VOPAGU-2260 file (C-alpha; in pm, 1 decimal, decimal comma):
REM VOPAGU-2260
SITE   aa  ch    i         X         Y         Z
SITE  MET   A    0    8681,0  -21239,9  -14951,1
SITE  GLN   A    1    8562,2  -21155,7  -14599,8
SITE  ASN   A    2    8340,6  -20853,1  -14542,4
SITE  ASP   A    3    8422,7  -20702,6  -14203,8
SITE  SER   A    4    8084,7  -20529,2  -14186,7
SITE  LEU   A    5    7926,2  -20872,8  -14142,7
SITE  ILE   A    6    8188,0  -21047,1  -13931,5
SITE  ASP   A    7    8278,0  -20779,4  -13678,3
SITE  PRO   A    8    8538,8  -20892,9  -13420,4
SITE  LYS   A    9    8393,7  -20658,0  -13158,0
SITE  LEU   A   10    8051,5  -20820,3  -13196,2
SITE  LEU   A   11    8201,6  -21169,5  -13172,8
SITE  ASP   A   12    8395,5  -21081,7  -12858,3
SITE  GLN   A   13    8089,8  -20921,2  -12698,2
SITE  ILE   A   14    7880,0  -21233,3  -12758,5
SITE  HIS   A   15    8151,1  -21447,7  -12599,6
SITE  GLN   A   16    8163,5  -21223,6  -12293,2
SITE  ASP   A   17    7783,0  -21224,0  -12270,7
SITE  ALA   A   18    7781,7  -21606,1  -12281,6
SITE  LEU   A   19    8030,3  -21619,8  -11993,5
SITE  ARG   A   20    7805,7  -21382,2  -11800,3
SITE  VAL   A   21    7502,6  -21604,6  -11865,2
SITE  LEU   A   22    7683,6  -21908,8  -11721,5
SITE  GLU   A   23    7782,8  -21708,3  -11413,8
SITE  GLU   A   24    7463,2  -21516,1  -11342,5
SITE  VAL   A   25    7186,7  -21735,7  -11483,2
SITE  GLY   A   26    7359,9  -22071,9  -11472,7
SITE  VAL   A   27    7231,9  -22400,9  -11607,3
SITE  ARG   A   28    6951,1  -22603,8  -11453,9
SITE  CYS   A   29    7124,1  -22926,1  -11354,0
SITE  ASN   A   30    6940,5  -23225,9  -11212,9
SITE  ALA   A   31    7239,8  -23449,3  -11284,4
SITE  PRO   A   32    7421,7  -23522,2  -10955,4
SITE  GLU   A   33    7757,9  -23631,4  -11091,4
SITE  ILE   A   34    7784,7  -23340,9  -11333,4
SITE  ARG   A   35    7700,1  -23104,5  -11050,7
SITE  GLN   A   36    7967,3  -23264,4  -10830,6
SITE  ILE   A   37    8231,9  -23241,3  -11104,5
SITE  PHE   A   38    8174,2  -22868,1  -11132,1
SITE  GLU   A   39    8137,2  -22795,1  -10761,3
SITE  GLN   A   40    8460,2  -22967,6  -10662,2
SITE  THR   A   41    8655,6  -22715,1  -10868,9
SITE  GLY   A   42    8560,5  -22438,1  -10626,3
SITE  GLN   A   43    8464,2  -22225,5  -10926,8
SITE  ALA   A   44    8101,8  -22333,5  -10962,2
SITE  ALA   A   45    7811,9  -22331,7  -10719,3
SITE  PHE   A   46    7468,0  -22490,5  -10708,4
SITE  ASP   A   47    7162,3  -22288,3  -10604,8
SITE  ASP   A   48    6920,6  -22520,4  -10424,5
SITE  GLY   A   49    6639,0  -22270,7  -10466,2
SITE  THR   A   50    6651,4  -22250,9  -10844,9
SITE  GLY   A   51    6823,9  -22580,4  -10923,3
SITE  HIS   A   52    7078,0  -22386,8  -11128,8
SITE  LEU   A   53    7450,2  -22455,9  -11143,7
SITE  HIS   A   54    7646,5  -22130,9  -11176,0
SITE  VAL   A   55    7985,1  -22152,6  -11346,8
SITE  LEU   A   56    8248,9  -21882,9  -11305,4
SITE  ALA   A   57    8409,0  -21741,7  -11618,8
SITE  PRO   A   58    8768,2  -21834,7  -11518,2
SITE  LEU   A   59    8669,1  -22201,8  -11513,4
SITE  VAL   A   60    8535,3  -22178,3  -11868,2
SITE  GLU   A   61    8843,0  -21989,0  -11983,6
SITE  GLN   A   62    9060,5  -22258,0  -11826,7
SITE  ALA   A   63    8875,4  -22524,0  -12025,5
SITE  LEU   A   64    8934,2  -22328,7  -12344,7
SITE  THR   A   65    9309,5  -22355,3  -12287,3
SITE  THR   A   66    9307,3  -22736,8  -12269,4
SITE  VAL   A   67    9061,2  -22825,7  -12547,1
SITE  PRO   A   68    9244,1  -22917,9  -12871,7
SITE  LYS   A   69    9249,9  -22639,3  -13125,2
SITE  ARG   A   70    9097,9  -22620,7  -13469,4
SITE  ASP   A   71    9409,9  -22723,7  -13660,8
SITE  GLN   A   72    9423,9  -23047,8  -13459,4
SITE  TYR   A   73    9082,7  -23160,1  -13581,4
SITE  TRP   A   74    9067,8  -23394,2  -13880,7
SITE  ILE   A   75    8803,0  -23212,9  -14081,5
SITE  PRO   A   76    8940,0  -22902,2  -14258,2
SITE  ASP   A   77    8791,5  -22554,7  -14275,9
SITE  ASN   A   78    8511,1  -22487,6  -14523,5
SITE  SER   A   79    8365,4  -22839,2  -14505,5
SITE  PHE   A   80    8006,0  -22918,1  -14598,4
SITE  GLY   A   81    7854,0  -23245,0  -14482,2
SITE  VAL   A   82    7552,3  -23459,3  -14410,1
SITE  GLY   A   83    7428,9  -23427,4  -14052,8
SITE  GLY   A   84    7106,7  -23446,8  -13859,5
SITE  THR   A   85    6857,8  -23730,7  -13819,2
SITE  ALA   A   86    6543,0  -23704,1  -14029,2
SITE  PRO   A   87    6270,7  -23939,3  -13902,8
SITE  PHE   A   88    6149,3  -23995,5  -14261,1
SITE  VAL   A   89    6284,4  -24044,6  -14610,0
SITE  TYR   A   90    6108,8  -23846,5  -14882,2
SITE  ASP   A   91    6012,5  -24091,2  -15155,5
SITE  ASP   A   92    6121,8  -23898,8  -15462,6
SITE  ARG   A   93    5881,0  -24087,3  -15689,7
SITE  SER   A   94    5559,6  -24073,0  -15487,4
SITE  GLY   A   95    5626,3  -23770,7  -15266,3
SITE  GLU   A   96    5531,2  -23976,7  -14961,7
SITE  LEU   A   97    5727,0  -23996,4  -14638,6
SITE  VAL   A   98    5855,4  -24343,3  -14554,9
SITE  ALA   A   99    6044,2  -24492,4  -14261,7
SITE  PRO   A  100    6421,4  -24495,8  -14317,1
SITE  THR   A  101    6597,4  -24829,8  -14357,7
SITE  LEU   A  102    6957,7  -24941,8  -14342,3
SITE  ASP   A  103    6945,2  -24965,2  -14722,7
SITE  HIS   A  104    6858,5  -24594,3  -14740,3
SITE  LEU   A  105    7148,2  -24520,2  -14508,7
SITE  ALA   A  106    7387,7  -24730,2  -14718,4
SITE  ARG   A  107    7286,0  -24540,1  -15030,8
SITE  ILE   A  108    7334,6  -24202,6  -14862,1
SITE  ALA   A  109    7675,2  -24308,6  -14726,6
SITE  THR   A  110    7785,4  -24432,2  -15070,4
SITE  ILE   A  111    7688,5  -24103,2  -15234,9
SITE  VAL   A  112    7874,3  -23906,8  -14966,0
SITE  ASP   A  113    8182,8  -24123,8  -15000,8
SITE  GLN   A  114    8200,6  -24053,0  -15373,8
SITE  ALA   A  115    8122,5  -23678,7  -15358,7
SITE  GLU   A  116    8423,2  -23449,1  -15359,4
SITE  VAL   A  117    8236,1  -23152,5  -15207,1
SITE  VAL   A  118    8111,9  -23352,5  -14905,6
SITE  ASN   A  119    8373,5  -23383,5  -14631,0
SITE  PHE   A  120    8195,4  -23569,1  -14351,1
SITE  MET   A  121    7905,6  -23803,0  -14283,2
SITE  ALA   A  122    7658,2  -23836,9  -13999,1
SITE  ARG   A  123    7346,5  -24051,7  -13994,7
SITE  GLY   A  124    7122,0  -23828,2  -14199,8
SITE  VAL   A  125    6820,3  -24041,4  -14113,0
SITE  LEU   A  126    6688,7  -24182,2  -13786,9
SITE  ILE   A  127    6673,4  -24559,0  -13751,3
SITE  PRO   A  128    6562,2  -24621,4  -13391,8
SITE  ASN   A  129    6728,6  -24875,6  -13164,3
SITE  GLN   A  130    6995,5  -24965,0  -13421,0
SITE  GLU   A  131    7303,3  -24778,9  -13295,1
SITE  VAL   A  132    7553,4  -25052,8  -13371,7
SITE  LYS   A  133    7406,7  -25148,4  -13710,5
SITE  VAL   A  134    7396,6  -24782,1  -13814,8
SITE  MET   A  135    7765,0  -24743,5  -13727,7
SITE  ASP   A  136    7848,5  -25063,0  -13915,2
SITE  VAL   A  137    7676,8  -24932,8  -14229,5
SITE  LEU   A  138    7853,9  -24597,4  -14205,3
SITE  VAL   A  139    8192,2  -24766,3  -14169,4
SITE  GLU   A  140    8125,3  -25008,2  -14455,6
SITE  TYR   A  141    8008,5  -24753,1  -14710,1
SITE  CYS   A  142    8185,3  -24429,2  -14617,6
SITE  ASN   A  143    8557,2  -24373,4  -14563,7
SITE  LYS   A  144    8517,5  -24006,5  -14471,8
SITE  PRO   A  145    8515,3  -23869,4  -14113,9
SITE  LEU   A  146    8206,5  -23984,0  -13924,6
SITE  TYR   A  147    7973,7  -23842,1  -13661,5
SITE  VAL   A  148    7785,9  -24113,8  -13471,5
SITE  ALA   A  149    7529,7  -24139,6  -13193,7
SITE  ALA   A  150    7617,7  -24365,5  -12901,6
SITE  VAL   A  151    7417,0  -24366,9  -12579,2
SITE  THR   A  152    7384,5  -24741,0  -12508,4
SITE  GLY   A  153    7659,7  -24958,9  -12369,9
SITE  ALA   A  154    7679,6  -25154,7  -12695,1
SITE  GLY   A  155    7686,2  -24836,3  -12902,6
SITE  ILE   A  156    7961,6  -24678,3  -12695,7
SITE  ALA   A  157    8167,7  -24998,2  -12715,3
SITE  ARG   A  158    8128,6  -25008,4  -13095,3
SITE  ALA   A  159    8226,5  -24642,1  -13122,8
SITE  GLU   A  160    8540,0  -24722,1  -12921,3
SITE  GLU   A  161    8629,4  -25003,6  -13162,7
SITE  ILE   A  162    8578,9  -24786,9  -13470,6
SITE  TYR   A  163    8776,9  -24497,0  -13328,3
SITE  ALA   A  164    9065,1  -24727,0  -13231,5
SITE  ALA   A  165    9067,7  -24884,3  -13579,5
SITE  ARG   A  166    9027,3  -24584,2  -13807,7
SITE  GLY   A  167    9011,2  -24261,8  -13602,9
SITE  ASN   A  168    8825,7  -23966,0  -13753,9
SITE  LEU   A  169    8514,1  -24036,3  -13548,7
SITE  THR   A  170    8322,6  -23802,8  -13317,8
SITE  VAL   A  171    8030,0  -23894,5  -13091,3
SITE  GLN   A  172    7731,9  -23660,5  -13105,8
SITE  PHE   A  173    7563,1  -23550,1  -12783,8
SITE  SER   A  174    7270,0  -23321,8  -12711,5
SITE  LEU   A  175    7352,9  -23264,0  -12346,9
SITE  ILE   A  176    7139,2  -22954,9  -12297,8
SITE  ASN   A  177    6773,6  -22901,3  -12376,9
SITE  SER   A  178    6738,9  -22532,7  -12459,7
SITE  PRO   A  179    6726,5  -22310,6  -12281,1
SITE  LEU   A  180    6988,8  -22401,8  -12023,4
SITE  ASN   A  181    6859,1  -22739,9  -11902,2
SITE  VAL   A  182    7096,2  -23035,4  -11862,3
SITE  MET   A  183    6917,6  -23354,9  -11968,6
SITE  PRO   A  184    6967,4  -23601,0  -11679,2
SITE  GLU   A  185    6928,2  -23904,8  -11905,1
SITE  MET   A  186    7238,4  -23795,9  -12098,9
SITE  GLU   A  187    7460,3  -23775,5  -11790,9
SITE  MET   A  188    7583,6  -24134,4  -11782,0
SITE  PRO   A  189    7641,5  -24196,6  -12155,7
SITE  PHE   A  190    7807,4  -23858,7  -12194,9
SITE  LEU   A  191    8046,3  -23910,2  -11905,7
SITE  SER   A  192    8118,0  -24266,3  -12020,8
SITE  CYS   A  193    8225,0  -24148,4  -12367,4
SITE  VAL   A  194    8435,5  -23865,5  -12227,1
SITE  ARG   A  195    8614,1  -24094,8  -11981,1
SITE  LYS   A  196    8687,0  -24343,2  -12258,0
SITE  GLY   A  197    8856,4  -24067,3  -12457,6
SITE  LEU   A  198    8608,7  -24053,9  -12745,1
SITE  PRO   A  199    8596,5  -23718,3  -12927,0
SITE  ILE   A  200    8275,6  -23535,1  -12837,7
SITE  TYR   A  201    8035,7  -23304,9  -13020,3
SITE  ILE   A  202    7834,0  -23071,4  -12794,3
SITE  SER   A  203    7502,7  -22990,0  -12960,1
SITE  SER   A  204    7216,2  -22762,3  -12864,2
SITE  MET   A  205    6946,1  -22596,9  -13073,8
SITE  PRO   A  206    6791,7  -22285,3  -12919,5
SITE  MET   A  207    6510,9  -22134,6  -13126,2
SITE  ALA   A  208    6473,5  -21757,0  -13134,7
SITE  GLY   A  209    6125,0  -21661,7  -13018,3
SITE  LEU   A  210    6056,9  -21999,8  -12859,6
SITE  SER   A  211    6353,2  -22101,5  -12643,7
SITE  ALA   A  212    6589,6  -21808,9  -12702,9
SITE  PRO   A  213    6580,4  -21429,7  -12748,4
SITE  TYR   A  214    6435,6  -21295,6  -13071,6
SITE  SER   A  215    6748,0  -21110,8  -13180,7
SITE  MET   A  216    7058,2  -21240,5  -13353,9
SITE  SER   A  217    7311,2  -21150,3  -13083,6
SITE  GLY   A  218    7081,6  -21276,7  -12807,0
SITE  LEU   A  219    7026,5  -21606,5  -12988,8
SITE  LEU   A  220    7401,5  -21646,9  -13043,3
SITE  THR   A  221    7473,8  -21568,7  -12678,3
SITE  LEU   A  222    7243,7  -21840,9  -12549,5
SITE  THR   A  223    7367,3  -22095,5  -12805,3
SITE  HIS   A  224    7730,0  -22021,5  -12720,9
SITE  ALA   A  225    7668,6  -22042,0  -12344,2
SITE  GLU   A  226    7516,0  -22389,3  -12378,5
SITE  ALA   A  227    7806,6  -22515,3  -12588,5
SITE  LEU   A  228    8063,6  -22365,8  -12351,1
SITE  PHE   A  229    7902,7  -22548,6  -12060,6
SITE  GLY   A  230    7949,8  -22882,0  -12239,1
SITE  ILE   A  231    8304,6  -22801,0  -12345,5
SITE  THR   A  232    8394,4  -22705,1  -11989,2
SITE  LEU   A  233    8246,7  -23026,7  -11850,0
SITE  THR   A  234    8440,3  -23230,7  -12104,9
SITE  GLN   A  235    8769,2  -23067,5  -12012,8
SITE  LEU   A  236    8708,0  -23109,4  -11639,4
SITE  VAL   A  237    8653,9  -23482,9  -11683,8
SITE  ASN   A  238    8922,7  -23545,9  -11946,6
SITE  PRO   A  239    9150,8  -23246,8  -12009,8
SITE  GLY   A  240    9279,6  -23237,3  -12366,6
SITE  LEU   A  241    8992,3  -23440,2  -12513,5
SITE  THR   A  242    8880,9  -23329,9  -12859,8
SITE  CYS   A  243    8552,0  -23142,5  -12831,5
SITE  VAL   A  244    8352,0  -22982,1  -13113,7
SITE  HIS   A  245    8133,8  -22674,8  -13053,3
SITE  SER   A  246    7805,3  -22774,4  -13217,3
SITE  GLY   A  247    7571,7  -22495,3  -13120,1
SITE  LEU   A  248    7293,1  -22468,1  -13378,4
SITE  PRO   A  249    7117,2  -22131,2  -13345,3
SITE  SER   A  250    6779,3  -22152,2  -13515,8
SITE  ILE   A  251    6473,7  -21937,7  -13568,0
SITE  ALA   A  252    6109,7  -22003,5  -13483,3
SITE  ASN   A  253    5868,6  -21890,6  -13753,3
SITE  LEU   A  254    5625,8  -21682,2  -13550,3
SITE  GLN   A  255    5371,0  -21685,8  -13834,6
SITE  LYS   A  256    5376,1  -22066,5  -13864,3
SITE  ASN   A  257    5304,2  -22188,1  -13512,3
SITE  TYR   A  258    5666,6  -22139,3  -13405,2
SITE  ALA   A  259    5800,3  -22411,1  -13635,7
SITE  VAL   A  260    6173,8  -22396,3  -13699,0
SITE  ASP   A  261    6257,0  -22216,6  -14026,0
SITE  LEU   A  262    6590,4  -22332,9  -14166,1
SITE  GLY   A  263    6551,0  -22173,8  -14507,9
SITE  LEU   A  264    6601,6  -21813,6  -14403,6
SITE  ILE   A  265    6910,8  -21621,9  -14509,4
SITE  SER   A  266    6911,8  -21511,4  -14145,1
SITE  HIS   A  267    6958,2  -21874,7  -14040,9
SITE  ASN   A  268    7267,2  -21900,6  -14260,8
SITE  VAL   A  269    7406,7  -21571,0  -14130,4
SITE  THR   A  270    7348,8  -21662,2  -13765,5
SITE  ASN   A  271    7528,5  -21994,2  -13806,9
SITE  LEU   A  272    7805,4  -21823,5  -14002,6
SITE  LEU   A  273    7858,0  -21587,3  -13709,9
SITE  MET   A  274    7851,7  -21879,5  -13466,7
SITE  SER   A  275    8133,9  -22037,1  -13666,8
SITE  ALA   A  276    8323,3  -21706,5  -13665,6
SITE  ILE   A  277    8301,3  -21687,0  -13286,2
SITE  CYS   A  278    8445,4  -22037,8  -13265,5
SITE  LYS   A  279    8723,0  -21948,7  -13509,5
SITE  ARG   A  280    8813,8  -21651,1  -13292,1
SITE  LEU   A  281    8844,6  -21894,1  -12997,8
SITE  ASP   A  282    9027,2  -22150,3  -13218,7
SITE  LEU   A  283    8760,5  -22412,2  -13147,7
SITE  PRO   A  284    8658,1  -22691,2  -13385,6
SITE  SER   A  285    8295,5  -22625,1  -13472,1
SITE  ILE   A  286    8001,1  -22754,7  -13672,4
SITE  HIS   A  287    7678,0  -22566,3  -13732,7
SITE  SER   A  288    7384,4  -22560,1  -13978,2
SITE  ALA   A  289    7340,3  -22397,0  -14318,9
SITE  CYS   A  290    7219,5  -22430,7  -14677,9
SITE  THR   A  291    6889,8  -22587,5  -14572,5
SITE  THR   A  292    6535,2  -22509,8  -14684,1
SITE  ASN   A  293    6185,9  -22469,9  -14547,6
SITE  GLU   A  294    6036,6  -22642,9  -14850,7
SITE  GLU   A  295    5847,5  -22971,7  -14808,2
SITE  SER   A  296    5980,5  -23114,8  -15135,8
SITE  PRO   A  297    6280,0  -23065,3  -15366,0
SITE  GLY   A  298    6243,0  -22793,5  -15625,5
SITE  LEU   A  299    6362,9  -22455,4  -15748,4
SITE  ARG   A  300    6293,6  -22273,7  -15420,8
SITE  ALA   A  301    6485,2  -22535,8  -15223,3
SITE  GLU   A  302    6770,1  -22498,9  -15472,7
SITE  GLN   A  303    6778,6  -22120,6  -15432,6
SITE  ASP   A  304    6780,4  -22157,7  -15052,7
SITE  ALA   A  305    7082,7  -22386,1  -15086,2
SITE  ILE   A  306    7262,4  -22155,6  -15330,9
SITE  ASN   A  307    7219,0  -21862,8  -15090,7
SITE  GLY   A  308    7375,2  -22072,3  -14815,7
SITE  TYR   A  309    7660,9  -22218,4  -15020,3
SITE  ALA   A  310    7754,8  -21875,6  -15155,4
SITE  LEU   A  311    7750,6  -21706,4  -14814,6
SITE  MET   A  312    7963,0  -21979,8  -14661,8
SITE  LYS   A  313    8215,3  -21965,6  -14945,6
SITE  LYS   A  314    8230,7  -21586,3  -14929,3
SITE  TYR   A  315    8299,4  -21556,6  -14557,9
SITE  GLY   A  316    8452,3  -21893,1  -14459,0
SITE  PHE   A  317    8356,2  -22138,4  -14184,7
SITE  HIS   A  318    8463,8  -22470,3  -14034,2
SITE  GLN   A  319    8186,3  -22728,5  -14082,9
SITE  MET   A  320    7819,9  -22698,6  -14181,8
SITE  ARG   A  321    7571,2  -22984,0  -14153,0
SITE  HIS   A  322    7220,4  -23017,9  -14300,6
SITE  ALA   A  323    7376,2  -22891,9  -14624,1
SITE  PHE   A  324    7230,3  -23134,0  -14880,7
SITE  GLY   A  325    6936,0  -23372,6  -14846,2
SITE  PHE   A  326    6712,1  -23226,4  -14577,2
SITE  LEU   A  327    6366,9  -23079,5  -14628,0
SITE  LYS   A  328    6139,1  -22864,1  -14412,6
SITE  GLU   A  329    6211,9  -22871,4  -14038,3
SITE  LEU   A  330    6457,5  -23160,8  -14090,0
SITE  VAL   A  331    6159,5  -23396,7  -14092,6
SITE  ALA   A  332    6249,3  -23573,5  -14416,9
SITE  PHE   A  333    6560,1  -23655,3  -14620,1
SITE  SER   A  334    6549,9  -23666,0  -15000,9
SITE  ILE   A  335    6819,8  -23871,7  -15171,6
SITE  THR   A  336    6745,2  -23700,3  -15503,4
SITE  LYS   A  337    6793,2  -23364,0  -15331,6
SITE  LEU   A  338    7120,8  -23490,9  -15184,4
SITE  GLU   A  339    7254,0  -23574,3  -15530,2
SITE  ARG   A  340    7127,8  -23254,2  -15694,4
SITE  HIS   A  341    7254,4  -23028,4  -15415,3
SITE  ILE   A  342    7599,1  -23187,4  -15426,0
SITE  GLU   A  343    7608,1  -23064,2  -15786,8
SITE  LEU   A  344    7478,5  -22720,8  -15681,4
SITE  CYS   A  345    7741,6  -22686,8  -15411,5
SITE  GLY   A  346    8017,2  -22750,4  -15664,0
SITE  GLU   A  347    7867,5  -22500,7  -15909,3
SITE  THR   A  348    7799,3  -22217,5  -15662,8
SITE  GLY   A  349    8056,7  -21943,3  -15611,8
SITE  PRO   A  350    8096,0  -21670,1  -15348,6
SITE  ASP   A  351    7989,1  -21405,5  -15601,5
SITE  GLN   A  352    7635,2  -21544,8  -15578,9
SITE  ALA   A  353    7598,4  -21452,7  -15210,5
SITE  PRO   A  354    7300,3  -21231,3  -15132,3
SITE  GLU   A  355    7369,3  -20888,0  -14989,7
SITE  VAL   A  356    7333,5  -20901,7  -14614,0
SITE  VAL   A  357    7302,7  -20613,6  -14367,4
SITE  PRO   A  358    7402,6  -20749,0  -14026,5
SITE  GLU   A  359    7173,2  -20693,4  -13731,7
SITE  PRO   A  360    7339,2  -20467,5  -13472,2
SITE  TYR   A  361    7431,1  -20592,1  -13127,4
SITE  ASP   A  362    7127,2  -20601,4  -12900,6
SITE  PRO   A  363    7204,6  -20566,7  -12527,7
SITE  GLU   A  364    6840,5  -20642,6  -12447,9
SITE  GLY   A  365    6895,8  -20998,9  -12569,9
SITE  VAL   A  366    7101,5  -21073,2  -12257,5
SITE  ASP   A  367    6831,5  -20916,0  -12041,9
SITE  ALA   A  368    6578,8  -21153,3  -12198,6
SITE  ILE   A  369    6800,0  -21451,4  -12111,5
SITE  MET   A  370    6825,3  -21325,7  -11752,5
SITE  ARG   A  371    6445,9  -21297,6  -11728,6
SITE  ASN   A  372    6365,5  -21633,9  -11881,9
SITE  GLY   A  373    6645,0  -21851,8  -11742,1
SITE  SER   A  374    6573,0  -22221,8  -11787,5
SITE  LYS   A  375    6193,2  -22180,1  -11783,4
SITE  PRO   A  376    6125,6  -21995,8  -12107,1
SITE  ASN   A  377    5842,6  -21762,6  -12179,9
SITE  TYR   A  378    6000,3  -21615,6  -12491,7
SITE  MET   A  379    5680,1  -21640,4  -12695,0
SITE  SER   A  380    5516,9  -21366,2  -12488,0
SITE  ASP   A  381    5833,1  -21190,8  -12372,3
SITE  ASP   A  382    5837,5  -20817,2  -12443,9
SITE  HIS   A  383    6169,0  -20857,9  -12625,3
SITE  THR   A  384    6015,8  -21101,3  -12875,0
SITE  LEU   A  385    5704,1  -20888,7  -12925,6
SITE  LYS   A  386    5917,9  -20579,9  -12976,4
SITE  ASN   A  387    6133,9  -20745,1  -13243,7
SITE  THR   A  388    5862,2  -20933,0  -13431,9
SITE  GLY   A  389    5873,8  -20821,4  -13793,5
SITE  LYS   A  390    6210,8  -20650,9  -13739,2
SITE  ALA   A  391    6452,1  -20936,5  -13663,7
SITE  PHE   A  392    6518,0  -21238,6  -13887,1
SITE  VAL   A  393    6307,4  -21096,0  -14168,4
SITE  ILE   A  394    6507,1  -21242,8  -14457,6
């Protein structure tokens, strides 16, 4: 049952309007000539040579939102948990050591996912460098569920095309923007290639409150949403009607732990829940992050972190949440034992177990912080961060 005190439509609409304002007034630093040209030729975007920022007018974004396929056209249903992310290590559940992932690890993860009723989609889970095609082959062989894949090489993009043509239910993951508000030039060509070939696209960014985003919930959501909207708009300009998933992942820097990302906070779950609610209000397919932990190894605290996340998601509803099973602290390692145990936990957890949450109020100063910092962040010493330290994201 949804609690309107947490998911307030006025707050969601305000964040959307603030994100449109950010794209207009701050813009996105864009050292990617073809992307810049695609926007400029619409007559509704302009490049500032002095700042290197591409400014995008709100009507252009709103136009893109009318052509992108809606949520009910996507093949993964609401309230779906899945494996996502790319841990550079596997946690050896016997020794506690971190080991390099192998294709055998990936095959085992994919097999477990394929057989688990509560898991609705599969991404890599672990990072196996320079093996795009082999990773896709393993995913296809061992998992019949919808897939998220990485494809930036010519061979990888070609293989993704083949898989999509044969079985559908495949989306290509892209981190087009490096937060805050910086287009990554090296992603320009593979991104545009996939879009022009008609491959469904996932637009990911991961701003961190206090490090690369404002240290308030509404400010963090505004920046995350602006970055995703930029990618969605680009996709629709190049290939109107192409499936595009909003994959903004608002996260929180732990100011007491050298600004490391803290994915175990209840606040992290709530922020991603609100991000999903904004997307639902816009009828956008979306995937975010929840039910994770800041623990370095599986255990009771990691289980409680997951239960908090599962219960909150089931209480309020969402579209898709990644990182929901096997990941450990900072997404550095993936535990297969944790994957199996947390699949059980997800099935056992009900919405009545959700912790009580008092939502943070809208913070207009979050937008001001984005205006000040632009694409060259100084959030660590920004007055807004210092003012909110110990007051925001405390649970």
